[in-house]
N, C-alpha and C positions, 0 to 999 in steps of 0.2 A: 503494500499500499503507499510506503514512504517513496518507493519510485515512481508512482503514478503522479504524487503530488511534485517531486520535481520535474516531470516531464510538462505538467502541466504550467508550472511557475517559468521557465526556462523557453516555453513557446509563445507566452504572451508578449506582444511588442506594443509599448504605450507609445503612440503615435505623437500624442499632444508634447513629450519629452523628445522627438527626435531631432536634435540640432543639426544632422547632416544634411537637410534636405536642401534641395536647391530651389525650392520654390520662393518664386519673389512677388507673387500675384498681392491682391489686397485681403486683407482679414475679413473675411466673410460675416463675420460678426457684428462687425463696424457698418454703419451707412451712410457714410459722409458723402457720398456722391450724391445722395438723395436731397441734400440740404442747397442744394443750387437755386432752387427755383422759390426757395423760401423770403419772406421780407428780411431785412437785415436783424431785426430785433428778435425774430422766431429764429433763426438760424445761429445767433449768438445763445440761446438758449440751448439750443438744439447740439451744439457743438460743445456747451458744458457738460449737458448731461452724458454725452459721449466719452469726455474727457474722465470725468467722475466714475463710469461704468468701467472704462479701461484702467484707470489708476486703483482702483478698488477690486478689481476683477468681479464685475456684477453683471450678470447678462440681464437682468432686471430690477430695477430700485424700486424702492417705497416712496409712498407720499410726502413720510418725512424726509426722507433723503432727497426728493425732488425740492422740496420747500428749502433745505438748506444750499441746494445747488441755487435754487432762486435769489435768497438774500445774500450769497456770495457775488453776485451780479449786482447787486446792490438796489433790488427791487424791495420795496416795505408794504404794508399796509398803512 
């Protein structure tokens, strides 16, 4: 049984950690190209949210996180 476990662990390839890849295309999780047609203030918010998500390694953010991004941009009620 131990050899079966060893075989499974050695055959697994974590592609997220593959540093030898020559892929130089865009990161599919980011949608920066779609911001081109937005109004300037909306584009600024979208880029700030994208940056927050990238820095914090988050795919989705909560409303509280969104509010903190908006406040960092200088908006207040």
